[in-house]
C-alpha positions in Angstrom: 9.0 144.2 45.2 7.7 147.6 46.2 4.7 149.0 44.5 4.2 152.8 44.2 1.4 155.1 42.9 2.6 158.4 41.5 -0.1 161.1 41.1 0.1 164.5 39.5 -0.8 167.2 42.1 -0.8 170.4 40.0 -2.0 171.3 36.5 0.9 171.7 34.1 1.0 172.9 30.5 4.6 173.3 29.3 6.3 172.6 26.0 3.0 171.4 24.5 2.6 168.8 27.3 -0.5 168.9 29.4 -0.7 167.2 32.8 -3.9 167.3 34.9 -4.3 166.7 38.6 -5.3 163.2 39.5 -3.4 161.6 36.5 -1.7 158.6 38.1 0.5 155.7 37.3 1.6 152.6 39.2 5.2 151.6 39.2 6.9 148.4 40.5 10.5 148.8 41.4 13.4 146.7 42.9 14.2 149.5 45.3 12.4 150.7 48.4 13.3 154.4 47.7 11.2 157.0 45.9 11.0 156.0 42.1 11.0 159.7 41.1 14.5 160.1 42.5 15.8 156.6 41.8 17.5 156.1 38.4 16.6 159.6 37.3 12.9 158.7 37.4 13.1 156.4 34.3 10.4 154.0 35.5 8.0 156.9 36.2 8.8 158.6 32.9 8.2 155.3 31.0 4.9 154.7 32.8 3.5 158.1 31.9 4.6 157.7 28.3 3.0 154.2 28.2 -0.3 155.0 29.8 -0.9 158.7 28.8 1.4 159.2 25.9 3.0 162.2 27.5 6.7 163.1 28.2 6.7 164.1 31.8 10.4 165.0 31.6 9.8 167.4 28.7 7.1 169.1 30.8 9.6 169.6 33.6 7.3 167.9 36.0 9.5 164.9 37.0 9.9 166.1 40.6 8.2 166.2 44.0 6.7 169.6 43.3 4.3 168.2 40.8 4.2 164.5 41.8 3.0 162.8 44.9 4.5 159.3 45.6 2.6 156.8 47.8 3.9 153.4 48.5 1.1 150.9 48.1 2.8 147.6 48.8 
C-alpha cells in the first residue's frame, strides 16, 4: 500500500481556517495516484481534520497550489 506525506506549502487563512507551511499529514491509500486528486481528496481531508482539527476543504486549500505530495513508500 502506498504511503504519502502531504505538506502545506503556503500560509492560508480563509473562512476562519488557518494553515501554516510545514503542517503535514501521512496518508496510506490503496491507489498509487495522488491522494489529493483521488476520491476528491477525502483521505487527505480526514487526516488534516484528525491531526490538526482543521477543515482543509473549507479553507479552499485542497489542491496542488497549497499542498505538496511526496510518495514515501
